[in-house]
Residue frames as qw, qx, qy, qz and C-alpha x, y, z in Angstrom:
[[0.647, -0.676, -0.104, 0.337, -94.96, -27.07, -82.17],
 [0.180, 0.945, -0.272, 0.008, -92.45, -24.37, -82.31],
 [0.834, 0.293, -0.337, 0.325, -88.86, -25.45, -82.85],
 [0.616, -0.772, 0.053, 0.147, -86.60, -25.46, -79.81],
 [0.544, 0.703, -0.311, 0.335, -83.20, -23.79, -80.28],
 [0.793, -0.339, -0.307, 0.403, -80.45, -24.89, -77.83],
 [0.169, -0.983, 0.073, -0.004, -78.95, -21.99, -75.65],
 [0.695, 0.472, -0.327, 0.432, -75.32, -21.26, -76.23],
 [0.681, -0.622, -0.161, 0.351, -72.93, -21.11, -73.28],
 [0.128, 0.964, -0.217, 0.081, -70.70, -18.07, -72.89],
 [0.723, 0.346, -0.471, 0.370, -67.07, -18.76, -73.00],
 [0.711, -0.627, -0.245, 0.204, -65.67, -19.27, -69.49],
 [0.627, 0.107, -0.057, 0.770, -62.54, -17.26, -70.32],
 [0.001, 0.650, 0.126, 0.750, -64.42, -13.95, -69.86],
 [0.624, -0.695, -0.352, -0.062, -65.23, -14.53, -66.14],
 [0.704, -0.336, -0.163, 0.603, -61.79, -13.89, -64.69],
 [0.297, 0.234, 0.097, 0.921, -61.09, -10.57, -66.48],
 [0.302, -0.659, -0.343, -0.597, -64.53, -9.24, -65.56],
 [0.702, -0.617, -0.329, 0.138, -64.07, -10.18, -61.90],
 [0.603, -0.141, -0.082, 0.781, -60.70, -8.47, -61.78],
 [0.082, 0.438, 0.223, 0.867, -62.20, -5.33, -63.33],
 [0.494, -0.709, -0.380, -0.331, -64.94, -5.24, -60.70],
 [0.714, -0.480, -0.262, 0.437, -62.41, -5.44, -57.87],
 [0.420, 0.074, 0.042, 0.903, -60.48, -2.52, -59.20],
 [0.130, -0.539, -0.322, -0.767, -63.59, -0.37, -59.66],
 [0.601, -0.679, -0.382, -0.177, -64.99, -1.01, -56.16],
 [0.032, 0.770, -0.417, 0.482, -61.72, -0.08, -54.42],
 [0.894, -0.433, -0.057, -0.100, -61.60, -3.10, -52.13],
 [0.848, -0.197, 0.052, 0.489, -57.85, -3.30, -52.59],
 [0.365, 0.838, 0.032, 0.404, -57.10, 0.24, -53.74],
 [0.137, -0.822, 0.383, -0.399, -55.43, 1.20, -50.40],
 [0.897, -0.363, 0.245, -0.052, -54.35, -2.23, -49.35],
 [0.451, 0.682, -0.572, 0.067, -50.67, -3.15, -49.59],
 [0.807, -0.054, -0.553, 0.199, -48.69, -6.05, -48.25],
 [0.599, -0.791, -0.106, 0.056, -48.05, -5.74, -44.50],
 [0.272, 0.809, -0.422, 0.305, -44.92, -3.71, -43.86],
 [0.740, -0.031, -0.567, 0.362, -42.23, -5.58, -41.95],
 [0.519, -0.813, -0.229, 0.128, -42.02, -4.61, -38.30],
 [0.257, 0.834, -0.284, 0.396, -39.63, -1.78, -37.67],
 [0.811, -0.249, -0.341, 0.404, -36.70, -2.85, -35.54],
 [0.167, -0.973, 0.067, -0.145, -35.65, -0.15, -33.12],
 [0.745, 0.296, -0.345, 0.488, -31.90, 0.13, -33.01],
 [0.547, -0.397, -0.350, 0.649, -29.62, 1.52, -30.31],
 [0.147, -0.220, -0.031, 0.964, -30.37, 5.12, -29.59],
 [0.309, -0.192, -0.464, -0.808, -33.83, 5.02, -31.25],
 [0.342, 0.048, 0.666, -0.662, -36.86, 5.08, -29.02],
 [0.231, 0.328, 0.909, 0.116, -39.91, 2.98, -29.82],
 [0.215, 0.796, 0.457, -0.334, -42.07, 6.11, -30.18],
 [0.583, 0.671, 0.230, 0.397, -39.78, 7.42, -32.90],
 [0.120, -0.980, 0.143, -0.072, -38.05, 10.10, -30.81],
 [0.591, -0.614, 0.459, 0.250, -34.32, 10.26, -30.61],
 [0.044, -0.460, 0.711, 0.531, -33.61, 9.66, -34.32],
 [0.770, 0.299, -0.206, -0.525, -34.86, 7.73, -37.35],
 [0.686, -0.208, 0.697, 0.001, -34.79, 3.95, -37.30],
 [0.273, 0.368, -0.705, -0.542, -34.20, 1.78, -40.33],
 [0.859, 0.037, 0.136, -0.492, -37.02, -0.56, -41.25],
 [0.972, 0.189, -0.134, -0.039, -36.02, -4.15, -41.24],
 [0.679, 0.339, -0.406, 0.509, -32.49, -3.52, -39.79],
 [0.600, -0.682, -0.265, 0.322, -30.92, -2.81, -36.40],
 [0.160, 0.961, -0.136, 0.182, -29.35, 0.66, -36.13],
 [0.725, 0.248, -0.401, 0.502, -25.57, 0.50, -35.76],
 [0.545, -0.720, -0.274, 0.331, -24.34, 1.48, -32.24],
 [0.122, 0.977, -0.140, 0.101, -22.69, 4.86, -31.89],
 [0.715, 0.341, -0.414, 0.448, -18.88, 4.65, -32.00],
 [0.626, -0.608, -0.316, 0.373, -17.26, 4.96, -28.55],
 [0.024, 0.992, -0.094, 0.077, -15.96, 8.38, -27.58],
 [0.653, 0.448, -0.433, 0.430, -12.17, 8.60, -27.81],
 [0.704, -0.610, -0.263, 0.250, -10.60, 8.14, -24.39],
 [0.010, -0.967, 0.229, -0.110, -8.49, 10.94, -23.00],
 [0.667, 0.386, -0.530, 0.353, -4.77, 10.21, -22.87],
 [0.704, -0.529, -0.379, 0.284, -3.50, 9.37, -19.37],
 [0.117, -0.980, 0.119, -0.113, -2.23, 12.32, -17.41],
 [0.606, 0.477, -0.501, 0.392, 1.55, 12.42, -17.27],
 [0.739, -0.534, -0.326, 0.248, 2.93, 11.37, -13.91],
 [0.097, 0.857, -0.224, 0.454, 4.57, 14.20, -12.01],
 [0.733, -0.115, -0.491, 0.456, 7.42, 13.38, -9.68],
 [0.281, -0.890, -0.001, -0.358, 7.12, 15.50, -6.53],
 [0.467, 0.358, -0.623, 0.515, 10.35, 15.79, -4.57],
 [0.560, -0.532, -0.592, 0.229, 10.08, 15.08, -0.83],
 [0.163, -0.932, -0.023, -0.323, 9.75, 18.07, 1.48],
 [0.581, 0.228, -0.481, 0.616, 12.97, 19.05, 3.21],
 [0.434, -0.620, -0.468, 0.456, 13.34, 20.44, 6.72],
 [0.147, 0.940, 0.154, 0.266, 12.76, 24.21, 6.59],
 [0.264, -0.934, 0.241, -0.008, 15.80, 26.40, 7.18],
 [0.722, -0.363, 0.501, 0.309, 18.41, 23.78, 6.29],
 [0.364, 0.741, -0.389, -0.408, 20.71, 24.42, 3.36],
 [0.883, 0.325, -0.320, -0.106, 22.20, 21.76, 1.05],
 [0.323, 0.500, -0.707, 0.382, 25.42, 21.47, 3.07],
 [0.406, -0.265, 0.631, -0.606, 23.56, 20.79, 6.32],
 [0.880, 0.128, 0.073, -0.452, 21.08, 18.40, 4.66],
 [0.721, 0.441, -0.534, 0.011, 23.98, 16.43, 3.22],
 [0.053, 0.430, -0.770, 0.468, 25.31, 15.81, 6.74],
 [0.726, -0.124, 0.378, -0.561, 22.10, 14.06, 7.84],
 [0.241, -0.191, 0.938, 0.159, 22.64, 10.30, 7.44],
 [0.405, -0.004, -0.624, -0.668, 20.53, 8.68, 4.74],
 [0.458, -0.279, -0.843, -0.036, 19.04, 6.20, 7.19],
 [0.030, -0.150, -0.528, 0.835, 18.07, 8.85, 9.77],
 [0.173, -0.527, -0.697, -0.455, 14.29, 9.11, 10.14],
 [0.363, -0.858, -0.346, 0.111, 14.16, 11.44, 13.18],
 [0.470, 0.329, -0.098, 0.814, 15.89, 14.82, 13.36],
 [0.332, -0.805, -0.376, 0.315, 15.77, 17.13, 16.38],
 [0.435, 0.541, 0.125, 0.709, 16.52, 20.54, 14.84],
 [0.390, -0.740, -0.274, 0.475, 17.78, 23.25, 17.22],
 [0.423, 0.620, 0.218, 0.624, 18.03, 26.65, 15.54],
 [0.386, -0.473, -0.279, 0.741, 19.73, 29.53, 17.32],
 [0.207, 0.916, 0.290, -0.185, 18.55, 33.07, 16.72],
 [0.333, 0.893, -0.293, 0.078, 22.09, 34.22, 15.95],
 [0.740, 0.300, -0.503, 0.331, 25.68, 33.07, 16.19],
 [0.184, 0.280, -0.569, 0.751, 26.07, 34.88, 19.53],
 [0.603, -0.351, -0.007, -0.716, 22.57, 34.18, 20.89],
 [0.027, -0.154, 0.942, -0.299, 21.85, 31.71, 23.68],
 [0.587, 0.274, 0.485, -0.588, 18.17, 31.42, 22.83],
 [0.110, 0.182, -0.827, -0.521, 16.94, 28.94, 20.24],
 [0.764, 0.105, 0.096, -0.629, 13.98, 26.98, 18.93],
 [0.177, -0.230, 0.953, 0.088, 13.74, 23.19, 18.75],
 [0.775, 0.225, -0.031, -0.589, 11.53, 21.07, 16.46],
 [0.487, -0.170, 0.852, 0.084, 11.48, 17.29, 16.09],
 [0.605, 0.432, -0.323, -0.586, 11.00, 16.11, 12.50],
 [0.608, -0.099, 0.788, -0.010, 10.37, 12.60, 11.21],
 [0.541, 0.412, -0.454, -0.576, 10.08, 10.78, 7.90],
 [0.929, -0.025, 0.252, -0.270, 8.89, 7.27, 7.00],
 [0.887, 0.141, 0.259, 0.355, 11.73, 6.46, 4.61],
 [0.449, -0.351, 0.221, 0.791, 14.80, 8.16, 3.10],
 [0.125, 0.213, 0.543, 0.803, 12.80, 9.23, 0.02],
 [0.185, -0.737, -0.641, -0.105, 9.83, 10.58, 2.00],
 [0.010, 0.753, -0.001, 0.658, 9.09, 14.09, 3.21],
 [0.304, -0.049, -0.632, 0.711, 10.16, 15.39, 6.60],
 [0.352, -0.675, -0.390, -0.517, 7.21, 16.41, 8.77],
 [0.082, -0.462, 0.524, -0.710, 7.18, 18.06, 12.22],
 [0.446, -0.269, -0.846, 0.114, 6.20, 15.82, 15.13],
 [0.279, -0.675, -0.506, 0.459, 5.61, 18.65, 17.62],
 [0.138, 0.962, 0.121, 0.203, 5.12, 22.39, 17.46],
 [0.460, 0.552, -0.379, 0.584, 8.32, 24.43, 18.01],
 [0.683, -0.608, -0.328, 0.238, 9.75, 24.40, 21.53],
 [0.033, -0.939, 0.264, -0.217, 11.62, 27.19, 23.27],
 [0.924, -0.098, -0.144, 0.340, 15.19, 26.19, 24.08],
 [0.205, -0.922, 0.304, 0.125, 18.52, 27.48, 25.39],
 [0.874, 0.321, -0.168, 0.324, 22.04, 26.82, 24.15],
 [0.675, -0.105, -0.230, 0.693, 25.54, 27.94, 25.17],
 [0.212, -0.785, -0.253, 0.524, 25.92, 31.28, 26.95],
 [0.134, -0.567, 0.337, 0.740, 28.07, 32.74, 24.15],
 [0.629, 0.519, -0.150, -0.558, 26.12, 31.24, 21.26],
 [0.954, 0.228, 0.192, -0.019, 27.43, 28.81, 18.62],
 [0.070, -0.737, 0.598, 0.306, 30.73, 27.68, 17.11],
 [0.902, 0.351, -0.213, -0.136, 31.97, 25.29, 14.43],
 [0.590, 0.382, -0.582, 0.409, 35.21, 24.77, 16.39],
 [0.656, -0.693, -0.057, -0.293, 34.14, 24.02, 19.94],
 [0.498, 0.311, -0.638, 0.498, 36.85, 23.89, 22.62],
 [0.518, -0.468, -0.638, 0.325, 36.69, 23.42, 26.36],
 [0.284, -0.535, -0.343, 0.718, 35.42, 26.48, 28.21],
 [0.105, 0.111, 0.348, 0.925, 34.33, 28.60, 25.22],
 [0.266, 0.381, 0.578, -0.671, 30.71, 28.52, 26.49],
 [0.484, 0.361, -0.329, -0.727, 29.46, 27.91, 22.94],
 [0.820, 0.120, 0.516, -0.216, 27.42, 25.02, 21.57],
 [0.305, -0.246, 0.737, 0.551, 28.96, 23.03, 18.69],
 [0.599, 0.462, -0.102, -0.646, 27.38, 23.43, 15.24],
 [0.138, 0.301, -0.897, -0.292, 26.70, 20.23, 13.33],
 [0.834, -0.077, -0.269, -0.475, 24.72, 17.02, 12.93],
 [0.019, -0.389, 0.861, -0.327, 25.23, 14.48, 15.72],
 [0.535, -0.197, -0.795, -0.209, 23.69, 11.14, 16.63],
 [0.503, -0.410, 0.350, -0.675, 21.40, 10.59, 19.62],
 [0.657, 0.091, -0.741, -0.102, 21.97, 7.09, 20.94],
 [0.501, -0.174, -0.727, 0.437, 22.07, 7.19, 24.74],
 [0.337, -0.690, -0.112, -0.631, 20.02, 8.69, 27.57],
 [0.525, -0.171, -0.683, 0.479, 20.00, 8.81, 31.34],
 [0.221, -0.654, -0.016, -0.723, 19.18, 10.93, 34.34],
 [0.083, -0.236, 0.718, -0.649, 18.71, 11.15, 38.06],
 [0.676, 0.063, 0.315, -0.663, 15.03, 10.21, 37.75],
 [0.614, 0.052, 0.787, 0.039, 13.79, 6.77, 36.68],
 [0.102, 0.013, 0.723, 0.683, 13.39, 5.97, 32.99],
 [0.461, 0.279, 0.241, -0.807, 10.08, 7.51, 31.82],
 [0.771, 0.334, 0.520, -0.153, 9.72, 4.81, 29.16],
 [0.293, 0.753, -0.406, -0.427, 12.21, 5.72, 26.44],
 [0.965, 0.260, 0.022, 0.011, 13.36, 3.24, 23.80],
 [0.383, 0.732, -0.474, 0.304, 16.90, 4.57, 24.09],
 [0.703, -0.124, -0.560, 0.421, 19.33, 2.88, 26.50],
 [0.284, -0.824, -0.015, -0.490, 18.78, 4.72, 29.79],
 [0.572, 0.056, -0.596, 0.561, 21.21, 5.06, 32.69],
 [0.454, -0.816, -0.176, -0.311, 19.55, 6.04, 35.97],
 [0.696, 0.035, -0.368, 0.616, 22.33, 7.35, 38.18],
 [0.366, -0.842, -0.273, 0.288, 22.68, 9.66, 41.21],
 [0.528, -0.205, 0.203, 0.799, 25.75, 11.15, 39.57],
 [0.172, 0.556, 0.478, 0.658, 23.42, 13.24, 37.38],
 [0.304, -0.836, -0.387, 0.244, 22.69, 15.43, 40.41],
 [0.412, 0.409, 0.024, 0.814, 23.75, 19.06, 39.98],
 [0.315, -0.771, -0.407, 0.375, 23.82, 22.03, 42.35],
 [0.336, -0.248, 0.118, 0.901, 24.62, 25.71, 42.20],
 [0.315, 0.755, 0.274, -0.506, 23.33, 28.59, 40.13],
 [0.655, 0.503, 0.404, 0.394, 23.26, 29.40, 36.45],
 [0.415, 0.227, 0.111, 0.874, 24.61, 32.46, 34.64],
 [0.205, -0.551, -0.182, -0.788, 21.60, 34.55, 35.63],
 [0.216, -0.289, 0.629, -0.689, 21.44, 33.26, 39.20],
 [0.823, -0.079, -0.163, -0.539, 18.79, 30.64, 38.45],
 [0.620, -0.389, 0.665, -0.149, 19.11, 27.35, 40.38],
 [0.378, 0.403, -0.753, -0.357, 20.55, 24.42, 38.41],
 [0.375, -0.082, 0.866, -0.320, 18.94, 21.74, 40.55],
 [0.678, 0.385, 0.556, -0.288, 17.01, 19.18, 38.50],
 [0.361, 0.695, -0.365, -0.504, 18.70, 20.12, 35.22],
 [0.245, 0.371, -0.873, -0.200, 20.03, 16.57, 34.78],
 [0.650, 0.024, 0.591, -0.477, 16.90, 14.73, 35.88],
 [0.816, 0.410, 0.405, 0.036, 16.58, 13.67, 32.20],
 [0.022, -0.717, 0.460, 0.523, 19.34, 13.92, 29.61],
 [0.887, 0.407, 0.202, 0.079, 20.06, 12.70, 26.09],
 [0.522, -0.490, 0.377, 0.588, 23.73, 12.59, 25.14],
 [0.541, 0.808, -0.096, -0.213, 24.71, 14.47, 21.97],
 [0.920, -0.021, 0.207, 0.333, 27.34, 12.41, 20.17],
 [0.308, 0.885, -0.241, 0.253, 29.93, 15.16, 20.02],
 [0.225, 0.594, -0.677, 0.371, 33.41, 13.97, 21.10],
 [0.623, -0.292, 0.581, -0.435, 32.07, 10.90, 22.91],
 [0.030, 0.117, -0.973, -0.195, 31.84, 7.14, 22.47],
 [0.641, -0.106, -0.258, -0.715, 28.44, 5.93, 21.30],
 [0.777, -0.134, -0.594, -0.158, 26.62, 3.22, 23.19],
 [0.470, -0.114, -0.640, 0.597, 27.74, 4.15, 26.70],
 [0.230, -0.769, -0.517, 0.298, 26.23, 6.22, 29.51],
 [0.203, 0.905, 0.098, 0.361, 26.13, 10.01, 28.99],
 [0.438, -0.872, 0.221, -0.013, 28.39, 10.37, 32.03],
 [0.895, 0.020, 0.152, 0.419, 31.22, 8.42, 30.36],
 [0.175, -0.890, 0.145, 0.395, 34.33, 10.67, 30.21],
 [0.645, -0.038, 0.524, 0.554, 36.16, 9.25, 27.19],
 [0.275, 0.843, 0.008, -0.462, 36.90, 11.99, 24.63],
 [0.833, 0.244, 0.370, 0.331, 38.01, 10.58, 21.24],
 [0.419, 0.808, 0.070, 0.408, 38.94, 14.04, 19.87],
 [0.460, 0.182, -0.402, 0.770, 40.90, 14.96, 23.00],
 [0.280, -0.603, -0.583, 0.467, 40.04, 16.73, 26.24],
 [0.129, -0.314, 0.035, 0.940, 40.68, 20.16, 24.76],
 [0.175, -0.185, -0.604, -0.756, 37.75, 19.73, 22.35],
 [0.482, -0.142, 0.291, -0.814, 35.26, 19.60, 25.19],
 [0.338, -0.122, -0.919, -0.160, 32.55, 17.04, 25.79],
 [0.032, -0.383, -0.768, 0.512, 29.56, 16.24, 27.92],
 [0.268, 0.070, -0.206, -0.939, 27.25, 18.06, 25.47],
 [0.096, 0.316, 0.932, -0.148, 23.71, 16.98, 26.28],
 [0.347, -0.452, -0.355, -0.741, 20.07, 17.82, 25.76],
 [0.296, -0.209, -0.787, 0.500, 18.78, 18.30, 29.29],
 [0.162, -0.788, -0.591, 0.062, 16.09, 19.95, 31.43],
 [0.210, 0.648, 0.034, 0.731, 16.04, 23.74, 31.10],
 [0.450, -0.440, -0.517, 0.580, 16.87, 25.73, 34.25],
 [0.030, 0.925, 0.343, -0.160, 15.67, 29.07, 32.90],
 [0.045, -0.894, 0.298, 0.332, 18.92, 30.35, 31.40],
 [0.615, 0.632, -0.460, -0.104, 21.79, 29.62, 28.99],
 [0.969, -0.217, 0.064, 0.101, 24.04, 26.59, 29.29],
 [0.388, -0.681, 0.490, 0.381, 27.77, 25.96, 29.11],
 [0.097, 0.371, -0.750, -0.539, 27.34, 24.33, 25.69],
 [0.208, 0.250, 0.945, -0.040, 24.37, 21.99, 26.02],
 [0.313, -0.279, -0.435, -0.797, 20.83, 22.39, 24.65],
 [0.045, 0.180, 0.810, -0.556, 18.01, 22.60, 27.19],
 [0.386, -0.350, -0.474, -0.710, 14.21, 22.38, 26.98],
 [0.553, -0.408, 0.285, -0.668, 11.55, 22.21, 29.68],
 [0.320, -0.204, 0.899, -0.220, 11.12, 19.05, 31.76],
 [0.708, 0.371, 0.450, -0.398, 7.81, 18.24, 30.09],
 [0.609, 0.689, -0.292, -0.264, 9.44, 18.56, 26.66],
 [0.008, 0.533, -0.846, 0.029, 12.34, 16.38, 27.76],
 [0.539, 0.032, 0.795, -0.276, 9.93, 13.61, 28.70],
 [0.717, 0.583, 0.158, -0.349, 8.14, 13.95, 25.35],
 [0.375, 0.716, -0.565, -0.166, 11.46, 13.76, 23.54],
 [0.208, -0.359, 0.900, -0.131, 12.57, 10.68, 25.48],
 [0.628, 0.230, 0.668, -0.325, 9.27, 8.93, 24.78],
 [0.659, 0.684, 0.054, -0.308, 9.44, 9.72, 21.05],
 [0.168, 0.698, -0.669, -0.191, 13.06, 9.07, 20.10],
 [0.967, 0.045, 0.209, -0.139, 13.47, 5.61, 18.62],
 [0.364, -0.576, 0.631, 0.372, 16.92, 4.08, 18.07],
 [0.620, 0.280, 0.697, 0.226, 15.49, 2.07, 15.15],
 [0.378, 0.877, 0.286, 0.083, 14.91, 5.41, 13.38],
 [0.674, 0.110, -0.008, 0.731, 18.55, 6.51, 13.80],
 [0.086, -0.960, -0.266, 0.005, 17.74, 9.87, 15.47],
 [0.560, 0.166, -0.063, 0.809, 20.09, 12.83, 15.12],
 [0.118, -0.850, -0.267, 0.439, 20.27, 16.38, 16.41],
 [0.475, 0.521, 0.235, 0.669, 20.83, 19.15, 13.85],
 [0.367, -0.828, -0.279, 0.319, 22.04, 22.19, 15.79],
 [0.482, 0.023, 0.134, 0.865, 23.48, 25.61, 15.14],
 [0.115, 0.520, 0.162, -0.831, 22.67, 29.24, 14.51],
 [0.622, 0.624, 0.363, -0.303, 20.23, 30.06, 11.72],
 [0.363, 0.804, -0.368, -0.294, 22.86, 31.28, 9.26],
 [0.159, -0.453, 0.872, 0.098, 25.10, 28.24, 9.74],
 [0.539, 0.195, 0.806, -0.151, 22.24, 25.76, 9.27],
 [0.559, 0.718, 0.173, -0.376, 21.10, 27.55, 6.10],
 [0.069, 0.658, -0.640, -0.391, 24.35, 26.77, 4.28]]
């Protein structure tokens, strides 16, 4: 019988290197790499990649806030003054007055004027007109800063308006109102116009009179020679002896608007005098 020779086993150490070599040659892992970590899209980076480059594995830092604009400087706007009044006249208006009936004559010797009622909410607020300008009359000879009895001129100045009255019933004014037949007047004016009805409504101008009494009170603190009885009354179509007059409809508007709580005053005079 032939002799049997036992087969030798190959060393097991060669299997692993050979297997590794085969994997490299076949390319099974040539283009395979560990899975990339998911890209985290930061602020301002869109998921489709537009809008900037993201950073893999990190959140993009938020954009720094835009610098805020500095606050605008506050501008102090002075309150609006009554047109046509100069510093001297404005200084005569009491601080607590919130209504001013301004009567402006065309000239020192003119008996025709314009009246406007102004109001303000507080001493530091602007004056604003309440009504459009009204036509008015004043003394036959114009205006004066030194009124005396019989000069037929209206006194220039700033005077309180505290008391009202008339022949007709109170139309609803907040001022104290004295309804009295004594307010009746007859005769003709300087141009022959009838005076009847001129005192149907009146507001006393506090020139040479005691405040808080009827307009027909005759007490004259400055003396009889300085005149008195200066009123705002119903216009009769011509100049007055020293009063200011507006139409009956305007008188009713004035009476319904004047408020003693607002310390109303009349500011009256020719244009040049009021501008000082």
